[in-house]
LOVEX-424989 format. One record per residue (C-alpha): residue number from 1; x, y, z. Coordinates in Angstrom, 2 decimals. Example, Ala and Ser with C-alpha at 12.3 -4.5 7.8 and 13.67 -1.06 7.14 Angstrom:
BEGIN
n->1, c1->12.30, c2->-4.50, c3->7.80
n->2, c1->13.67, c2->-1.06, c3->7.14
This chain:
BEGIN
n->1, c1->0.00, c2->0.00, c3->0.00
n->2, c1->1.21, c2->3.51, c3->-0.81
n->3, c1->0.12, c2->6.51, c3->1.28
n->4, c1->0.56, c2->9.79, c3->-0.58
n->5, c1->1.03, c2->12.69, c3->1.80
n->6, c1->2.81, c2->12.80, c3->5.16
n->7, c1->0.54, c2->15.13, c3->7.09
n->8, c1->-1.40, c2->13.90, c3->10.10
n->9, c1->-3.96, c2->12.15, c3->7.87
n->10, c1->-1.22, c2->10.31, c3->5.97
n->11, c1->0.70, c2->9.43, c3->9.12
n->12, c1->-2.46, c2->8.05, c3->10.73
n->13, c1->-3.30, c2->6.08, c3->7.59
n->14, c1->0.20, c2->4.63, c3->7.31
n->15, c1->0.38, c2->3.66, c3->10.98
n->16, c1->-3.09, c2->2.08, c3->10.97
n->17, c1->-2.43, c2->0.18, c3->7.73
n->18, c1->0.82, c2->-1.18, c3->9.12
n->19, c1->-1.01, c2->-2.36, c3->12.24
n->20, c1->-3.51, c2->-4.09, c3->9.98
n->21, c1->-0.70, c2->-6.01, c3->8.29
n->22, c1->-0.18, c2->-3.99, c3->5.12
n->23, c1->3.22, c2->-3.43, c3->3.54
n->24, c1->3.27, c2->0.38, c3->3.61
n->25, c1->5.22, c2->3.10, c3->1.81
n->26, c1->4.57, c2->6.68, c3->2.97
n->27, c1->5.51, c2->9.47, c3->0.55
n->28, c1->5.86, c2->13.15, c3->1.51
n->29, c1->7.19, c2->15.90, c3->-0.77
n->30, c1->8.64, c2->17.92, c3->2.11
n->31, c1->11.77, c2->16.72, c3->3.91
n->32, c1->9.74, c2->16.23, c3->7.11
n->33, c1->6.43, c2->14.70, c3->8.18
n->34, c1->3.55, c2->16.56, c3->9.83
n->35, c1->1.91, c2->18.53, c3->7.04
n->36, c1->0.39, c2->21.86, c3->8.06
n->37, c1->1.24, c2->21.28, c3->11.73
n->38, c1->4.97, c2->21.94, c3->11.51
n->39, c1->7.75, c2->23.93, c3->13.17
n->40, c1->10.94, c2->25.62, c3->12.07
n->41, c1->14.00, c2->27.05, c3->13.80
n->42, c1->14.15, c2->30.83, c3->13.88
n->43, c1->17.73, c2->31.69, c3->12.96
n->44, c1->17.95, c2->34.91, c3->14.99
n->45, c1->16.74, c2->33.41, c3->18.27
n->46, c1->17.68, c2->29.75, c3->17.68
n->47, c1->14.15, c2->29.00, c3->18.88
n->48, c1->11.86, c2->26.31, c3->17.54
n->49, c1->8.76, c2->28.08, c3->16.25
n->50, c1->5.48, c2->26.42, c3->15.31
n->51, c1->3.82, c2->27.74, c3->12.16
n->52, c1->0.71, c2->28.18, c3->14.31
n->53, c1->-0.41, c2->27.51, c3->17.85
n->54, c1->-2.04, c2->24.12, c3->17.38
n->55, c1->-3.95, c2->22.98, c3->20.45
n->56, c1->-6.16, c2->19.95, c3->20.88
n->57, c1->-9.03, c2->19.14, c3->23.22
n->58, c1->-9.72, c2->16.21, c3->25.48
n->59, c1->-12.38, c2->15.04, c3->23.03
n->60, c1->-9.72, c2->14.58, c3->20.33
n->61, c1->-9.37, c2->10.91, c3->21.13
n->62, c1->-8.04, c2->9.81, c3->17.73
n->63, c1->-5.28, c2->12.43, c3->17.75
n->64, c1->-4.35, c2->11.56, c3->21.32
n->65, c1->-4.39, c2->7.88, c3->20.39
n->66, c1->-1.99, c2->8.50, c3->17.50
n->67, c1->0.42, c2->10.42, c3->19.73
n->68, c1->0.36, c2->7.57, c3->22.24
n->69, c1->0.87, c2->4.99, c3->19.50
n->70, c1->4.04, c2->6.62, c3->18.18
n->71, c1->5.34, c2->7.50, c3->21.66
n->72, c1->4.86, c2->11.28, c3->21.42
n->73, c1->2.14, c2->11.89, c3->23.99
n->74, c1->4.68, c2->12.38, c3->26.79
n->75, c1->5.78, c2->15.63, c3->25.12
n->76, c1->2.31, c2->17.14, c3->25.41
n->77, c1->0.30, c2->18.61, c3->28.26
n->78, c1->-3.46, c2->18.15, c3->28.61
n->79, c1->-5.39, c2->19.97, c3->31.29
n->80, c1->-7.33, c2->17.69, c3->33.65
n->81, c1->-10.33, c2->19.96, c3->33.08
n->82, c1->-10.90, c2->23.07, c3->30.98
n->83, c1->-9.39, c2->26.23, c3->32.45
n->84, c1->-9.39, c2->29.09, c3->29.93
n->85, c1->-8.85, c2->32.67, c3->31.13
n->86, c1->-10.95, c2->35.20, c3->29.22
n->87, c1->-10.86, c2->38.99, c3->29.27
n->88, c1->-11.79, c2->42.03, c3->27.23
n->89, c1->-9.65, c2->44.98, c3->26.20
n->90, c1->-10.94, c2->46.99, c3->29.15
n->91, c1->-9.36, c2->44.45, c3->31.51
n->92, c1->-12.53, c2->42.78, c3->32.75
n->93, c1->-11.46, c2->39.20, c3->33.34
n->94, c1->-13.00, c2->35.83, c3->34.03
n->95, c1->-12.66, c2->32.26, c3->32.86
n->96, c1->-14.42, c2->29.32, c3->31.34
n->97, c1->-13.56, c2->26.62, c3->33.82
n->98, c1->-14.91, c2->23.10, c3->34.19
n->99, c1->-15.86, c2->21.79, c3->37.60
n->100, c1->-16.14, c2->18.19, c3->38.74
n->101, c1->-19.88, c2->18.15, c3->38.28
n->102, c1->-21.12, c2->15.66, c3->35.67
n->103, c1->-21.46, c2->16.88, c3->32.09
n->104, c1->-23.10, c2->19.07, c3->30.94
n->105, c1->-23.39, c2->20.75, c3->34.35
n->106, c1->-19.61, c2->20.93, c3->34.76
n->107, c1->-19.36, c2->24.37, c3->33.14
n->108, c1->-22.31, c2->25.83, c3->35.05
n->109, c1->-20.46, c2->27.48, c3->37.97
n->110, c1->-17.97, c2->29.33, c3->35.77
n->111, c1->-20.66, c2->30.27, c3->33.26
n->112, c1->-22.80, c2->31.80, c3->36.01
n->113, c1->-19.86, c2->33.99, c3->37.06
n->114, c1->-18.72, c2->34.74, c3->33.50
n->115, c1->-18.28, c2->38.53, c3->33.57
n->116, c1->-18.63, c2->39.32, c3->29.86
n->117, c1->-22.35, c2->38.52, c3->29.60
n->118, c1->-25.19, c2->40.25, c3->31.43
n->119, c1->-27.60, c2->38.26, c3->33.59
n->120, c1->-30.20, c2->38.43, c3->30.82
n->121, c1->-27.67, c2->37.29, c3->28.21
n->122, c1->-26.67, c2->34.35, c3->30.42
n->123, c1->-30.29, c2->33.32, c3->30.82
n->124, c1->-30.84, c2->33.42, c3->27.06
n->125, c1->-27.54, c2->31.63, c3->26.40
n->126, c1->-28.54, c2->28.90, c3->28.84
n->127, c1->-31.71, c2->28.28, c3->26.84
n->128, c1->-29.74, c2->28.14, c3->23.60
n->129, c1->-27.24, c2->25.73, c3->25.16
n->130, c1->-30.10, c2->23.54, c3->26.31
n->131, c1->-31.51, c2->23.53, c3->22.76
n->132, c1->-28.12, c2->22.43, c3->21.43
n->133, c1->-27.90, c2->19.73, c3->24.05
n->134, c1->-31.05, c2->17.96, c3->22.88
n->135, c1->-30.32, c2->18.16, c3->19.15
n->136, c1->-30.21, c2->14.70, c3->17.61
n->137, c1->-27.56, c2->13.96, c3->14.99
n->138, c1->-30.13, c2->13.98, c3->12.18
n->139, c1->-31.46, c2->17.35, c3->13.34
n->140, c1->-27.96, c2->18.75, c3->13.55
n->141, c1->-27.18, c2->17.64, c3->10.00
n->142, c1->-30.21, c2->19.58, c3->8.74
n->143, c1->-28.64, c2->22.80, c3->10.05
n->144, c1->-25.78, c2->22.76, c3->7.53
n->145, c1->-27.57, c2->25.17, c3->5.18
n->146, c1->-27.66, c2->28.05, c3->7.69
n->147, c1->-24.96, c2->29.84, c3->9.65
n->148, c1->-24.47, c2->29.23, c3->13.32
n->149, c1->-25.10, c2->32.94, c3->13.93
n->150, c1->-28.50, c2->32.63, c3->12.24
n->151, c1->-29.36, c2->29.69, c3->14.48
n->152, c1->-28.14, c2->31.54, c3->17.57
n->153, c1->-30.10, c2->34.70, c3->16.75
n->154, c1->-33.21, c2->32.58, c3->16.23
n->155, c1->-32.59, c2->31.27, c3->19.75
n->156, c1->-32.38, c2->34.67, c3->21.38
n->157, c1->-28.70, c2->35.54, c3->21.06
n->158, c1->-27.59, c2->39.08, c3->20.28
n->159, c1->-24.57, c2->39.91, c3->18.08
n->160, c1->-22.79, c2->41.13, c3->21.21
n->161, c1->-23.39, c2->37.89, c3->23.06
n->162, c1->-22.23, c2->35.91, c3->20.05
n->163, c1->-18.97, c2->37.87, c3->19.96
n->164, c1->-18.36, c2->37.74, c3->23.72
n->165, c1->-19.23, c2->34.09, c3->24.32
n->166, c1->-20.11, c2->31.85, c3->21.36
n->167, c1->-17.29, c2->32.97, c3->19.05
n->168, c1->-14.82, c2->32.42, c3->21.87
n->169, c1->-15.31, c2->28.70, c3->21.16
n->170, c1->-16.37, c2->28.63, c3->17.51
n->171, c1->-13.58, c2->30.83, c3->16.15
n->172, c1->-10.56, c2->28.69, c3->17.18
n->173, c1->-12.27, c2->25.34, c3->16.54
n->174, c1->-13.88, c2->26.14, c3->13.17
n->175, c1->-11.38, c2->28.83, c3->12.07
n->176, c1->-14.12, c2->31.38, c3->11.50
n->177, c1->-16.79, c2->33.36, c3->13.27
n->178, c1->-20.34, c2->32.19, c3->13.76
n->179, c1->-21.72, c2->34.32, c3->10.93
n->180, c1->-19.58, c2->32.32, c3->8.47
n->181, c1->-19.73, c2->28.86, c3->10.07
n->182, c1->-22.24, c2->26.13, c3->9.32
n->183, c1->-24.72, c2->25.74, c3->12.16
n->184, c1->-24.22, c2->21.98, c3->11.92
n->185, c1->-20.49, c2->22.31, c3->12.65
n->186, c1->-21.03, c2->24.93, c3->15.34
n->187, c1->-23.53, c2->22.67, c3->17.08
n->188, c1->-21.16, c2->19.71, c3->16.72
n->189, c1->-18.34, c2->21.59, c3->18.49
n->190, c1->-20.49, c2->22.31, c3->21.53
n->191, c1->-22.01, c2->18.85, c3->21.68
n->192, c1->-18.74, c2->16.96, c3->21.25
n->193, c1->-16.43, c2->19.24, c3->23.20
n->194, c1->-18.61, c2->20.58, c3->25.97
n->195, c1->-21.69, c2->18.42, c3->26.54
n->196, c1->-20.56, c2->14.81, c3->26.20
n->197, c1->-17.98, c2->14.58, c3->29.00
n->198, c1->-16.52, c2->16.99, c3->31.52
n->199, c1->-12.99, c2->16.35, c3->30.20
n->200, c1->-13.82, c2->16.86, c3->26.51
n->201, c1->-13.15, c2->20.61, c3->26.57
n->202, c1->-9.78, c2->20.39, c3->28.37
n->203, c1->-7.04, c2->22.09, c3->26.33
n->204, c1->-3.85, c2->20.30, c3->25.33
n->205, c1->-0.67, c2->21.42, c3->23.60
n->206, c1->2.77, c2->20.23, c3->22.58
n->207, c1->5.73, c2->21.24, c3->24.72
n->208, c1->8.10, c2->20.71, c3->21.78
n->209, c1->8.02, c2->21.92, c3->18.20
n->210, c1->5.26, c2->20.30, c3->16.16
n->211, c1->7.63, c2->18.73, c3->13.64
n->212, c1->9.75, c2->17.26, c3->16.43
n->213, c1->6.60, c2->15.95, c3->18.10
n->214, c1->5.54, c2->13.68, c3->15.22
n->215, c1->8.27, c2->13.28, c3->12.62
n->216, c1->10.98, c2->11.21, c3->14.31
n->217, c1->8.42, c2->9.20, c3->16.27
n->218, c1->6.11, c2->8.40, c3->13.34
n->219, c1->9.05, c2->7.64, c3->11.06
n->220, c1->10.60, c2->5.33, c3->13.63
n->221, c1->7.29, c2->3.57, c3->14.37
n->222, c1->6.71, c2->2.86, c3->10.69
n->223, c1->10.25, c2->1.78, c3->9.89
n->224, c1->10.30, c2->-0.56, c3->12.88
n->225, c1->7.23, c2->-2.25, c3->11.41
n->226, c1->8.94, c2->-2.66, c3->8.04
n->227, c1->7.35, c2->0.34, c3->6.33
n->228, c1->9.27, c2->2.64, c3->4.02
n->229, c1->9.17, c2->6.43, c3->4.46
n->230, c1->10.09, c2->8.54, c3->1.43
n->231, c1->10.50, c2->12.28, c3->2.00
n->232, c1->11.64, c2->15.04, c3->-0.32
n->233, c1->9.75, c2->13.61, c3->-3.30
n->234, c1->6.30, c2->14.54, c3->-4.53
n->235, c1->3.70, c2->12.38, c3->-6.20
n->236, c1->3.18, c2->13.14, c3->-9.90
n->237, c1->0.68, c2->10.47, c3->-10.88
n->238, c1->-1.49, c2->7.82, c3->-9.25
n->239, c1->-3.21, c2->4.71, c3->-10.59
n->240, c1->-4.78, c2->1.86, c3->-8.67
n->241, c1->-1.64, c2->-0.24, c3->-9.09
n->242, c1->1.19, c2->2.31, c3->-9.14
n->243, c1->2.33, c2->5.69, c3->-7.83
n->244, c1->4.79, c2->7.81, c3->-9.82
n->245, c1->7.25, c2->9.96, c3->-7.85
n->246, c1->8.87, c2->13.22, c3->-8.91
n->247, c1->12.30, c2->11.59, c3->-8.70
n->248, c1->11.32, c2->9.12, c3->-11.41
n->249, c1->10.63, c2->6.06, c3->-9.24
n->250, c1->7.39, c2->4.14, c3->-9.79
n->251, c1->5.98, c2->2.44, c3->-6.70
n->252, c1->3.92, c2->-0.70, c3->-7.23
n->253, c1->0.73, c2->-0.53, c3->-5.15
n->254, c1->-2.13, c2->-2.85, c3->-4.34
n->255, c1->-3.98, c2->0.10, c3->-2.74
n->256, c1->-3.40, c2->3.85, c3->-2.53
n->257, c1->-4.38, c2->6.42, c3->0.09
n->258, c1->-4.51, c2->9.97, c3->-1.29
n->259, c1->-3.85, c2->12.01, c3->1.86
n->260, c1->-3.38, c2->15.21, c3->-0.11
n->261, c1->-5.20, c2->18.55, c3->-0.37
n->262, c1->-8.18, c2->18.24, c3->-2.74
n->263, c1->-6.57, c2->20.17, c3->-5.58
n->264, c1->-3.46, c2->17.99, c3->-5.42
n->265, c1->-5.54, c2->14.80, c3->-5.25
n->266, c1->-7.40, c2->15.86, c3->-8.42
n->267, c1->-4.14, c2->16.79, c3->-10.13
n->268, c1->-2.44, c2->13.44, c3->-9.59
n->269, c1->-5.54, c2->11.26, c3->-9.98
n->270, c1->-8.49, c2->12.96, c3->-11.69
n->271, c1->-10.43, c2->9.70, c3->-11.86
n->272, c1->-10.49, c2->9.44, c3->-8.06
n->273, c1->-11.81, c2->12.96, c3->-7.57
n->274, c1->-13.57, c2->13.82, c3->-10.84
n->275, c1->-15.01, c2->17.18, c3->-9.81
n->276, c1->-13.80, c2->20.13, c3->-7.78
n->277, c1->-15.05, c2->19.79, c3->-4.21
n->278, c1->-15.39, c2->23.62, c3->-4.18
n->279, c1->-14.46, c2->23.96, c3->-0.54
n->280, c1->-13.17, c2->27.48, c3->0.03
n->281, c1->-10.34, c2->28.07, c3->2.49
n->282, c1->-9.95, c2->30.06, c3->5.68
n->283, c1->-6.63, c2->31.63, c3->6.73
n->284, c1->-4.78, c2->31.71, c3->10.04
n->285, c1->-2.10, c2->34.24, c3->10.99
n->286, c1->0.32, c2->33.91, c3->13.90
n->287, c1->2.57, c2->36.63, c3->15.26
n->288, c1->5.47, c2->35.64, c3->17.51
n->289, c1->7.11, c2->38.24, c3->19.77
n->290, c1->10.20, c2->37.76, c3->21.93
n->291, c1->10.51, c2->40.17, c3->24.87
n->292, c1->13.52, c2->40.69, c3->27.09
n->293, c1->11.38, c2->40.06, c3->30.20
n->294, c1->8.06, c2->38.45, c3->31.16
n->295, c1->5.01, c2->40.45, c3->30.13
n->296, c1->2.14, c2->38.00, c3->30.84
n->297, c1->1.52, c2->35.52, c3->33.64
n->298, c1->-1.13, c2->33.14, c3->32.30
n->299, c1->-0.28, c2->30.20, c3->30.03
n->300, c1->-2.78, c2->31.65, c3->27.57
n->301, c1->-5.69, c2->34.03, c3->27.50
n->302, c1->-8.57, c2->34.71, c3->25.12
n->303, c1->-9.47, c2->38.34, c3->24.44
n->304, c1->-12.99, c2->38.62, c3->23.08
n->305, c1->-12.89, c2->42.11, c3->21.55
n->306, c1->-9.29, c2->42.21, c3->20.39
n->307, c1->-7.61, c2->41.50, c3->17.06
n->308, c1->-5.19, c2->39.37, c3->19.07
n->309, c1->-7.95, c2->36.79, c3->19.83
n->310, c1->-5.81, c2->34.21, c3->21.68
n->311, c1->-2.44, c2->35.04, c3->23.28
n->312, c1->-0.10, c2->32.23, c3->24.31
n->313, c1->2.81, c2->32.30, c3->26.74
n->314, c1->5.04, c2->30.02, c3->24.69
n->315, c1->7.91, c2->30.19, c3->27.17
n->316, c1->5.76, c2->28.67, c3->29.91
n->317, c1->3.95, c2->26.25, c3->27.59
n->318, c1->7.23, c2->24.76, c3->26.35
n->319, c1->8.88, c2->24.66, c3->29.80
n->320, c1->11.26, c2->27.37, c3->28.64
n->321, c1->13.33, c2->29.54, c3->30.94
n->322, c1->13.80, c2->33.30, c3->31.17
n->323, c1->14.80, c2->35.99, c3->31.54
n->324, c1->12.88, c2->36.77, c3->28.35
n->325, c1->9.48, c2->35.60, c3->27.18
n->326, c1->8.17, c2->34.30, c3->23.88
n->327, c1->4.54, c2->35.32, c3->23.25
n->328, c1->2.48, c2->34.02, c3->20.32
n->329, c1->-0.74, c2->35.58, c3->19.04
n->330, c1->-3.05, c2->33.34, c3->17.03
n->331, c1->-5.62, c2->34.93, c3->14.71
n->332, c1->-8.22, c2->32.59, c3->13.22
n->333, c1->-10.43, c2->33.44, c3->10.25
n->334, c1->-7.79, c2->36.07, c3->9.43
n->335, c1->-9.18, c2->37.29, c3->6.11
n->336, c1->-8.11, c2->40.89, c3->6.65
n->337, c1->-4.84, c2->40.14, c3->8.40
n->338, c1->-3.57, c2->37.66, c3->5.80
n->339, c1->-3.49, c2->40.44, c3->3.19
n->340, c1->-1.75, c2->43.01, c3->5.41
n->341, c1->1.98, c2->43.59, c3->5.02
n->342, c1->3.79, c2->41.64, c3->7.73
n->343, c1->5.50, c2->44.73, c3->9.13
n->344, c1->2.16, c2->46.52, c3->9.47
n->345, c1->0.56, c2->43.51, c3->11.11
n->346, c1->3.44, c2->43.07, c3->13.56
n->347, c1->3.23, c2->46.75, c3->14.56
n->348, c1->-0.51, c2->46.47, c3->15.15
n->349, c1->-0.18, c2->43.31, c3->17.25
n->350, c1->2.72, c2->44.56, c3->19.36
n->351, c1->0.76, c2->47.76, c3->20.06
n->352, c1->-2.21, c2->45.61, c3->21.05
n->353, c1->-0.05, c2->43.51, c3->23.38
n->354, c1->1.11, c2->46.68, c3->25.13
n->355, c1->-2.53, c2->47.60, c3->25.68
n->356, c1->-3.49, c2->44.14, c3->26.95
n->357, c1->-0.38, c2->43.56, c3->29.06
n->358, c1->1.03, c2->46.84, c3->30.47
n->359, c1->4.44, c2->45.29, c3->31.32
n->360, c1->5.00, c2->44.91, c3->27.57
n->361, c1->5.19, c2->48.70, c3->27.24
n->362, c1->8.37, c2->48.74, c3->29.32
n->363, c1->9.89, c2->45.65, c3->27.73
n->364, c1->12.27, c2->45.51, c3->24.79
n->365, c1->11.16, c2->43.53, c3->21.76
n->366, c1->14.10, c2->41.39, c3->20.72
n->367, c1->12.58, c2->39.62, c3->17.72
n->368, c1->9.29, c2->39.19, c3->15.85
n->369, c1->8.09, c2->36.60, c3->13.33
n->370, c1->4.84, c2->36.63, c3->11.40
n->371, c1->3.59, c2->33.36, c3->9.88
n->372, c1->0.70, c2->33.44, c3->7.42
n->373, c1->-1.24, c2->30.36, c3->6.34
n->374, c1->-3.64, c2->31.63, c3->3.64
n->375, c1->-5.20, c2->28.18, c3->3.14
n->376, c1->-4.86, c2->26.87, c3->6.67
n->377, c1->-8.18, c2->25.01, c3->6.67
n->378, c1->-11.23, c2->24.50, c3->4.52
n->379, c1->-13.97, c2->27.05, c3->5.15
n->380, c1->-16.54, c2->25.69, c3->7.59
n->381, c1->-19.29, c2->27.53, c3->5.71
n->382, c1->-22.91, c2->26.45, c3->5.27
n->383, c1->-23.25, c2->23.76, c3->2.62
n->384, c1->-19.84, c2->22.21, c3->3.32
n->385, c1->-21.24, c2->18.82, c3->4.32
n->386, c1->-22.50, c2->17.83, c3->0.86
n->387, c1->-19.22, c2->18.93, c3->-0.78
n->388, c1->-16.90, c2->16.87, c3->1.42
n->389, c1->-16.32, c2->13.49, c3->-0.25
n->390, c1->-16.33, c2->10.20, c3->1.58
n->391, c1->-13.34, c2->7.91, c3->1.94
n->392, c1->-14.02, c2->5.71, c3->-1.09
n->393, c1->-13.55, c2->6.95, c3->-4.66
n->394, c1->-14.84, c2->5.79, c3->-8.08
n->395, c1->-11.53, c2->3.95, c3->-8.54
n->396, c1->-11.23, c2->0.59, c3->-6.81
n->397, c1->-8.16, c2->0.51, c3->-4.62
n->398, c1->-7.83, c2->4.31, c3->-4.23
n->399, c1->-9.21, c2->6.05, c3->-1.14
n->400, c1->-9.13, c2->9.60, c3->0.20
n->401, c1->-7.90, c2->11.03, c3->3.49
n->402, c1->-7.64, c2->14.55, c3->4.85
n->403, c1->-9.47, c2->16.83, c3->7.26
n->404, c1->-11.46, c2->18.09, c3->4.25
n->405, c1->-13.09, c2->14.71, c3->3.68
n->406, c1->-16.39, c2->13.71, c3->5.28
n->407, c1->-15.37, c2->13.09, c3->8.89
n->408, c1->-18.15, c2->15.16, c3->10.46
n->409, c1->-15.47, c2->17.22, c3->12.24
n->410, c1->-14.24, c2->20.73, c3->11.46
n->411, c1->-10.79, c2->21.09, c3->9.90
n->412, c1->-8.84, c2->20.04, c3->12.97
n->413, c1->-5.94, c2->17.73, c3->13.75
n->414, c1->-8.54, c2->15.33, c3->15.12
n->415, c1->-10.47, c2->15.36, c3->11.84
n->416, c1->-7.26, c2->14.70, c3->9.90
n->417, c1->-6.33, c2->11.69, c3->12.03
n->418, c1->-9.84, c2->10.25, c3->11.91
n->419, c1->-9.82, c2->10.52, c3->8.13
n->420, c1->-6.52, c2->8.62, c3->7.97
n->421, c1->-7.85, c2->5.81, c3->10.13
n->422, c1->-10.97, c2->5.48, c3->7.97
n->423, c1->-8.89, c2->5.52, c3->4.78
n->424, c1->-6.49, c2->2.84, c3->6.00
n->425, c1->-9.30, c2->0.50, c3->6.99
n->426, c1->-11.08, c2->1.04, c3->3.68
n->427, c1->-7.85, c2->0.54, c3->1.69
n->428, c1->-6.96, c2->-2.67, c3->3.51
n->429, c1->-10.39, c2->-4.15, c3->2.77
n->430, c1->-10.07, c2->-3.33, c3->-0.97
n->431, c1->-6.67, c2->-5.00, c3->-1.38
n->432, c1->-6.72, c2->-8.17, c3->-3.48
């Protein structure tokens, strides 16, 4: 079996297929595995920098399972229960914090004290949350034609409440705000992450660079099981019985997993994906700032009315040591920011950090890096469900993987891994 693409979907597919007894070759055009969740070394600071702040939740069981399988989970941290500080630009602060009450009551105490909604807004939000909680899967699927904001407004939510509470969760998980996100996906996020178990919303992160987290471990796991890992070569053509590489080698295959972006999958094998899936993309922008001293105390904080959105204390999250501090700002759904000149964007974000964290005004900025991912994820817009293809293709022996396929999840690391597992199982069953 040949797996084309060494992102999380391809890694998951290759590992699962090897466990199922397949003879696997994994091909990745970059010199490293990991796909869009990667890191690089900043030359000026000699610091490992992730292209974006990728976090996972306790409900991401497939992603966690993959990390455990390849021996990488020990380099991550997962909160026992959700604890997410939240504030506004005026400095009013609170948190979304899970208690030990059974789900879905576990978030009740912190929600009742949440300072960024009025008492009336909390009462209306409680009714909307209750309506989400009783949605059956079939009912949720029917909501894919409307935006989550439309559904929320129909259930008594104001634009202000959506910005100060609902988008706090929807924006980082769906990479867009509620007025652009399918109501089906928005509802899914709350049901899966916040209603099912009290640990599902706990936040996890890698303490090492994302490439270092998966590449050596996944490569070693596969090679120890007799698999071959080919990096630095792209795929130029795919048939049910062979895969052509850019270096000229032709790999014989009894099954193929196309773990590639949709446009690349169509390019190398038009028969497997005959029509354009027409999924638009949504960008993410990250700004990294190194200060000569600490400027924030929390591990991370969400700011509901700020262009900074989520601010991460990377020094603390990676067990780094001072005297300086590395701060990362993650901007989801960054349609405006992705088109701004990097210097202009960096100036705006560093000014914002001085407003949010007064110690930053007296600190010296030693280095900044801006990373733009214009096509970070597919757009979680209404109508996406019918456009996302399933695992199987019209060509026997060729299957699809990728967060953009029909996993039911938004474009997350969890969705990517789940797609790889489904693809491997389907590919193994189609082998002669």
